[in-house]
LOTI-803494 format. One line per field, with one value per residue (C-alpha): residue number from 0; residue in one letter; x, y, z. Coordinates in pm, 1 decimal. Each point is the difference from the previous one (the first is absolute). Layout:
# LOTI-803494
k <- c(NUM, ...)
r <- c(a, ...)
u <- c(X, ...)
v <- c(Y, ...)
w <- c(Z, ...)
END
This chain:
# LOTI-803494
k <- c(0, 1, 2, 3, 4, 5, 6, 7, 8, 9, 10, 11, 12, 13, 14, 15, 16, 17, 18, 19, 20, 21, 22, 23, 24, 25, 26, 27, 28, 29, 30, 31, 32, 33, 34, 35, 36, 37, 38, 39, 40, 41, 42, 43, 44, 45, 46, 47, 48, 49, 50, 51, 52, 53, 54, 55, 56, 57, 58, 59, 60, 61, 62, 63, 64, 65, 66, 67, 68, 69, 70, 71, 72, 73, 74, 75, 76, 77, 78, 79, 80, 81, 82, 83, 84, 85, 86, 87, 88, 89, 90, 91, 92, 93, 94, 95, 96, 97, 98, 99, 100, 101, 102, 103, 104, 105, 106, 107, 108, 109, 110, 111, 112, 113, 114, 115, 116, 117, 118, 119, 120, 121, 122, 123, 124, 125, 126, 127, 128, 129, 130, 131, 132, 133, 134, 135, 136, 137, 138, 139, 140, 141, 142, 143, 144, 145, 146, 147, 148, 149, 150, 151, 152, 153, 154, 155, 156, 157, 158, 159, 160, 161, 162, 163, 164, 165, 166, 167, 168, 169, 170, 171, 172, 173, 174, 175, 176, 177, 178, 179, 180, 181, 182, 183, 184, 185, 186, 187, 188, 189, 190, 191, 192, 193, 194, 195, 196, 197, 198, 199, 200, 201, 202, 203, 204, 205, 206, 207, 208, 209, 210, 211, 212, 213, 214, 215, 216, 217, 218, 219, 220, 221, 222, 223, 224, 225, 226, 227, 228, 229, 230, 231, 232, 233, 234, 235, 236, 237, 238, 239, 240, 241, 242, 243, 244, 245, 246, 247, 248, 249, 250, 251, 252, 253, 254, 255, 256, 257, 258, 259, 260, 261, 262, 263, 264, 265, 266, 267, 268, 269, 270, 271, 272, 273, 274, 275, 276, 277, 278, 279, 280, 281, 282, 283, 284, 285, 286, 287, 288, 289, 290, 291, 292, 293, 294, 295, 296, 297, 298, 299, 300, 301, 302, 303, 304, 305, 306, 307, 308, 309, 310, 311, 312, 313, 314, 315, 316, 317, 318, 319, 320, 321, 322, 323, 324, 325, 326, 327, 328, 329, 330, 331)
r <- c(m, s, g, i, r, e, r, l, l, g, l, l, a, d, g, e, l, h, s, g, e, r, l, a, a, s, l, a, v, s, r, t, a, v, w, k, a, a, a, e, l, r, l, r, g, v, e, v, a, s, v, d, r, r, g, y, r, l, s, r, p, v, e, l, l, d, p, v, r, m, r, s, e, a, a, d, l, g, v, c, l, p, r, d, l, q, v, l, f, e, v, g, s, t, n, d, y, l, d, a, l, s, p, p, s, p, g, q, p, r, l, v, f, a, e, l, q, r, a, g, r, g, r, r, g, r, t, w, h, a, p, f, g, s, g, l, t, f, s, l, a, w, s, f, a, e, t, p, a, d, m, a, a, l, s, l, a, m, g, v, q, v, a, q, a, l, r, r, l, g, a, r, e, l, r, l, k, w, p, n, d, l, v, h, d, f, h, k, v, g, g, l, l, a, q, l, r, t, e, a, g, g, p, a, h, l, v, l, g, l, g, l, n, l, r, l, d, a, a, q, r, a, a, l, t, a, p, g, a, l, p, a, g, d, l, a, q, a, l, a, a, p, v, g, r, n, r, v, a, a, t, v, a, a, a, l, l, d, g, l, q, r, f, e, a, g, g, f, a, p, f, a, a, d, w, a, e, l, d, a, l, r, g, r, r, v, r, i, e, h, g, a, t, t, v, e, g, v, a, l, g, a, a, a, d, g, s, l, r, l, a, v, g, e, r, v, e, r, f, h, s, g, d, l, r, l, r, p, a, d, p, a)
u <- c(4792.3, -44.9, -105.8, -348.3, 53.4, 105.4, -295.8, -251.9, 110.9, -74.1, -351.2, -75.3, 149.9, -327.3, -112.5, -321.6, -110.4, 110.5, -116.6, 253.1, -170.0, 19.9, 386.0, 100.5, -173.5, 180.2, 337.0, -46.3, 53.3, -151.0, -186.4, 258.4, 257.5, -180.7, -28.9, 370.0, 66.1, -205.7, 176.2, 339.2, -117.1, -113.1, 349.5, 133.1, -201.4, -279.6, -331.5, -192.7, -360.1, -189.2, -359.0, -124.8, -175.3, 31.3, 346.8, 315.0, 66.9, 219.7, -43.3, -45.0, 99.6, 368.0, 130.4, 264.6, 313.6, 58.7, 275.8, -262.6, -205.8, 305.1, 163.5, -347.9, -22.0, 359.2, -78.1, -267.3, 285.1, 184.1, 264.8, 127.8, 96.5, 283.1, 0.8, 102.3, -283.7, -110.1, -278.3, 45.8, -242.0, 209.1, 367.8, 218.9, 89.0, -22.8, 325.0, 181.7, -119.1, 123.0, 340.8, 50.3, -30.3, 267.9, -6.1, -205.6, 196.9, -40.3, -326.8, -150.6, -145.4, -220.4, -301.5, -164.8, -323.1, -121.2, -329.8, 128.3, 347.9, 111.0, 319.7, -59.9, 262.9, 28.3, 281.8, 235.2, -93.7, -341.6, -293.5, -274.5, -320.8, -237.1, -354.3, -108.2, -211.6, 47.9, 338.5, 254.4, 335.2, 263.4, 343.4, 231.5, 328.2, 191.9, 346.3, 176.0, 290.9, 164.6, -28.6, -223.6, 89.5, -172.4, -92.6, -54.0, -286.4, -173.7, -290.3, -75.6, -61.3, -182.1, -211.1, -96.5, -68.7, -246.1, -170.7, -64.6, -152.4, -247.9, -99.6, -81.9, -225.8, -190.5, 226.4, 42.1, 110.5, 244.2, 399.2, 318.1, 189.0, 372.5, 160.6, -222.0, -364.2, -353.9, -221.5, -350.2, -118.6, 298.6, -110.9, 256.3, -158.0, 324.0, 393.5, 287.0, 282.2, 328.7, 268.8, 306.8, 284.4, 274.7, 307.3, 329.5, 25.0, -323.9, -375.7, -181.9, -304.5, -317.6, -282.1, -278.2, -294.2, -342.8, -243.2, -317.3, -332.3, -298.0, -305.3, 57.8, -299.1, 35.1, 177.6, 234.8, 120.5, 11.2, 194.0, 251.2, 97.0, 318.1, 71.0, 124.2, -59.4, -261.6, -330.2, -78.9, -240.0, -91.2, -38.2, -369.6, -30.4, 204.8, -195.4, -303.1, -108.9, 96.4, 272.7, 39.0, 319.9, 138.4, -30.2, 182.9, 255.7, 55.6, 1.0, 252.9, 220.8, 11.3, 86.6, 294.0, 107.2, 20.5, 162.6, 279.5, 77.6, -13.8, 205.9, 290.7, -12.4, -2.0, 35.6, -219.5, 10.4, -318.8, -206.4, 133.6, -299.0, -262.5, 128.6, 10.4, -354.7, -107.7, 158.5, -234.9, 237.1, 206.9, -33.0, -132.8, 176.3, 117.7, 237.0, 257.9, 130.7, 342.6, 167.8, 10.8, -42.9, -352.8, 24.5, -303.9, -53.6, -172.7, -29.0, 158.5, -63.6, 251.5, 339.6, 141.1, 133.4, -333.3, 104.7, -206.8, 35.3, -70.1, 24.0, 121.2, 22.7, 229.7, 146.1, -116.9, 77.9, -8.3, -125.5, 51.4, -204.0, -204.9, -366.8, -183.4, -294.6, -268.4, 97.4, -286.0, -132.4, -90.7, -278.2, 60.9)
v <- c(3931.6, -344.3, -343.2, -103.6, 202.7, 317.2, -52.4, -75.1, 330.2, 197.7, -140.4, 79.3, 350.9, 153.4, -82.6, -182.5, -333.1, -276.5, -366.2, -276.7, -152.1, 285.4, 102.9, -382.2, 34.4, 337.2, -131.2, -351.0, -200.4, -178.1, 152.2, -150.3, 180.0, 335.6, -89.7, -71.0, 312.2, 205.4, -154.7, 107.7, 372.3, -12.1, -131.9, 281.3, 285.6, 21.5, 26.8, -246.5, -84.6, -361.1, 28.1, -300.6, -149.6, 330.6, 37.3, 225.5, 396.0, 243.4, 204.5, 299.5, 48.4, 99.0, 155.4, -254.6, 164.7, -37.9, 111.8, 97.9, 246.6, 124.6, 81.2, 112.0, 270.8, 86.5, 82.3, 246.4, 203.8, -22.7, -266.5, -316.7, -238.9, -224.2, -303.9, -196.1, 10.9, -299.2, -88.2, -285.0, -165.4, -79.3, 90.9, 21.2, 355.2, 210.1, 185.4, -370.2, -155.3, 322.1, 20.5, -386.4, 86.9, 129.6, 386.7, 171.6, 192.3, 376.5, 104.1, -326.5, -21.3, -286.5, 19.5, -282.5, 0.6, -245.8, -110.9, -214.8, 98.9, -229.7, 194.1, 357.8, 211.6, 329.2, 234.1, -142.7, -369.6, 52.7, -223.1, 186.9, -181.4, 39.0, -203.4, -127.8, 236.3, 308.9, 153.9, 29.3, -150.5, 27.3, 83.5, 133.6, -46.3, 242.2, 74.7, 335.5, 29.4, 186.3, 55.5, 323.5, 247.4, 13.3, -396.0, 20.9, 213.2, -235.4, -112.8, 336.1, 94.4, -302.2, 69.8, 327.6, -157.7, -251.5, 275.0, 206.5, -296.9, -65.7, 357.9, 1.8, -289.5, 197.8, -60.2, 361.5, -17.5, -269.4, 122.2, -141.8, -118.8, -28.1, -184.5, -232.2, -4.9, 113.5, 136.8, 153.4, 127.7, -144.9, -341.7, -228.3, -39.8, -158.4, 7.9, -45.8, -207.7, 56.8, -280.0, 127.0, -162.3, 198.1, -99.1, 204.5, 231.8, -155.8, -11.8, -0.8, -302.7, 105.0, -176.1, 224.3, -162.2, 148.9, -127.3, 192.2, -41.7, 23.1, -86.7, -187.5, -88.1, 103.5, -346.4, 43.1, 333.4, -139.5, -296.9, 220.7, 249.5, -30.0, 80.9, 382.6, 39.2, 209.8, -169.7, -181.6, 208.1, -53.6, 194.4, -46.3, 242.0, 246.6, -14.2, 185.6, -253.2, -388.5, -60.1, -306.2, -227.2, -16.9, 382.6, 63.1, -283.4, 181.7, 373.1, -58.4, -202.9, 246.1, 250.7, -197.2, -66.4, 394.6, 54.7, -208.5, 166.7, 332.4, -131.4, -128.9, 348.6, 192.5, -171.4, 116.9, 379.0, -20.3, -194.6, 210.9, 282.3, -261.2, -220.8, 314.5, 82.0, -361.7, -55.5, -126.3, 90.7, 314.9, 210.2, -270.2, -137.5, -340.9, -297.5, -154.0, -358.9, -24.9, -354.0, 11.7, 376.2, 204.9, 351.5, 285.1, 280.6, 202.3, -131.1, 269.2, -205.5, -177.5, 126.0, 14.3, -362.2, -121.7, -43.5, 127.2, 361.4, -11.8, 305.9, -132.1, 324.5, 213.1, -203.9, -171.3, -391.9, -188.1, -372.6, -226.1, -275.8, -92.3, -15.3, 300.5, 39.2, 268.4, 56.1, -160.4, 304.0, 130.4, -136.5, -300.8)
w <- c(-1898.1, -83.3, 173.1, 140.1, 332.1, -188.9, -243.2, 252.7, 177.9, -307.0, -21.1, 384.3, -15.0, -72.4, 355.1, -131.7, 106.3, -248.9, 19.1, 43.6, -334.8, -216.7, 114.8, -80.2, -357.9, -49.1, 99.4, -161.4, 322.8, 257.5, 281.6, 245.4, -172.5, 45.7, 349.1, 20.9, -154.1, 213.2, 321.5, -162.6, -28.3, 355.1, 121.2, -186.0, 162.6, -246.1, 173.8, -205.1, 178.3, -84.3, -2.0, 72.5, -301.0, -186.6, -75.9, 44.0, 56.9, 99.8, 314.0, -217.4, -384.4, -111.7, -311.3, -112.7, -140.0, -343.6, -234.5, -316.3, 240.8, 168.3, -367.1, -119.5, 326.9, -62.9, -367.6, 121.5, 183.4, -322.7, 163.7, -148.3, 254.2, -30.9, -217.4, 276.6, 221.0, 222.3, 246.0, 215.5, 180.5, 310.2, 94.9, 321.2, -111.2, -287.5, 73.6, 71.2, -309.5, -218.9, 170.2, -69.7, -376.6, -218.6, 31.7, -289.2, -246.2, 21.0, -180.8, 42.8, 323.9, 151.3, 227.0, 188.6, 218.7, 208.9, 147.7, 286.5, 159.3, 270.4, 111.8, -88.5, 155.8, 150.5, 128.6, 258.2, -59.6, 91.9, -164.8, -206.7, 3.5, -294.9, 55.6, -305.0, -230.1, 257.8, -157.9, -280.1, 49.8, -297.7, -78.6, -298.5, -112.5, -152.9, -110.2, -6.4, -293.0, 282.7, 384.5, 14.9, 272.5, 319.9, -5.5, 408.6, -93.9, -262.4, 222.0, 93.2, -388.7, -72.8, 274.8, -112.3, -342.0, 160.5, 233.4, -292.0, -211.9, 282.2, 36.0, -367.8, 86.7, 256.8, 332.0, 15.0, 366.8, -50.5, 147.4, 66.1, 329.1, -43.7, -138.8, -192.7, 151.3, -168.5, 267.4, 44.0, 284.1, 191.1, -103.4, -201.5, -338.9, -160.9, -55.2, -241.3, 26.9, -220.5, -65.4, -173.9, -139.8, -178.3, -202.6, 13.2, -290.8, -156.8, 26.5, 334.4, 28.5, 218.8, 127.5, 93.1, 198.6, 110.3, 233.7, 20.9, 179.3, -190.5, 214.1, 336.0, 260.0, 334.5, 107.7, -273.5, 110.6, 362.0, -124.2, -204.2, 256.8, 135.8, 385.3, 29.9, -377.6, -168.2, -57.0, -283.0, -283.4, -363.1, -294.1, 19.8, 267.9, -190.1, -333.3, -58.0, -223.4, -34.4, -287.4, -144.5, 101.4, -371.2, -15.0, 282.7, -90.7, -359.6, 116.6, 288.7, -208.2, -276.5, 243.4, 142.4, -378.4, -33.4, 337.3, -72.2, -319.6, 164.3, 292.3, -242.5, -167.7, 289.6, 335.9, 289.2, -61.3, -247.4, 282.6, 321.1, 0.3, -57.3, 273.2, 236.9, -97.3, 75.7, 302.9, 269.8, 308.8, -31.4, 275.3, 198.0, 328.1, -108.6, 127.9, -193.2, 87.8, -153.7, 123.8, 367.4, 23.6, 25.5, -94.6, 43.9, -194.1, -232.8, -380.2, -235.2, -308.7, -236.3, -96.3, -375.0, 49.0, 154.0, 347.2, 292.0, 160.5, 370.1, 235.7, 299.6, 235.5, -134.4, -256.8, -289.4, -73.3, -319.3, -13.5, -306.9, 140.9, 303.4, 105.7, 18.5, 236.5, 138.3, 371.7, 218.5, 90.1, -361.3, -231.8, -151.2)
END
C-alpha cells in the first residue's frame, strides 16, 4: 500500500494512541495532512478515533495483509504462492478486478487481496459486505488448459478445500452449506463465488472469490444478516485460539491452489466423500427457492455433478441452483 492514507493506517494498525505530531513526523507531512488522511479513512469505514489533544487510534488493533508475511506463512506449509500476488488498499470487487485483466496462462495463477472492498458480490447478484479489518476478501485467477469435467461442481470442491484448511487451523466444527457457504453452528462464516469463461476447444478461465468473516462484533453480525438467511457468524467463534489474518490468507490460498490442480486432474470425484462429510444440511428438512418456485423436502446431499438431491415426498429431485434454507421449524 502507498500514499499518506495507507501509510497512516499502517502506523495506527497496532491500536495504540499516536500523537498527531509524531504521526506527521513519521509521514513527513503536516499535521493538517494527517487530519485529512484520518478523515478519508473514516469515510471508507475505518474507525479512526480522534482523542482531543492527544492523537489518533483505531477502535481495535488490526493485522494488515502483507504479501511478505503471507509468503512466509505459506512457506511453512511447504507451498510457494504465485509470483503475481497483490494486496490492494481499496477496490470495488476483487473478482471484477481480476476479471477485467487478461486471463493468466495455465500454471501462472494470480492472487489479489483487498483491505477495503466497496462492491463485493455474493451469489445471485447479492452484495458481500466486509467491514474493515473484520475479515478476508480475495480472488484467484486460474486458467485450465482444457475445461475439466464436472465444472458445475467446482465451487463445491473448493468449499471442501477452504473448510478443511480452516479446520486445520482449529475451526473443527466448520461445515458446508450447498452450494458454496461456510457455516459454523448454522451461522454463515463465508462464501465462494466462481466466474468462468470458456473457449470452444480451448482453455477455461476462472476467477474464484472468497469472502470470510474473521471477527465481527454484535452490531456487525446484525447488519450483515440478510432477512430469512442464516445469521452472520465469524471464524473467531469457531476457532479454539486466535489466528492471524496473514496466516489464514496463506493457508486458504494454498489450499485453493492445490484444490484447483486436483480438480483439473480428476473433477469432483476426489472431493465428493469429503463434501458429504462436511455437509451441514444432509438429512434435514429444507426449503429451496428456485426461480418463482419453492420446494420443500429432505436434503440428501450433492450428486456427482454438484447438483442438490432433495427428497420431495416419494421422489428425488435435483437442483443445480437456488437458495437453500432450513425450514422455519428447524434450528437456524
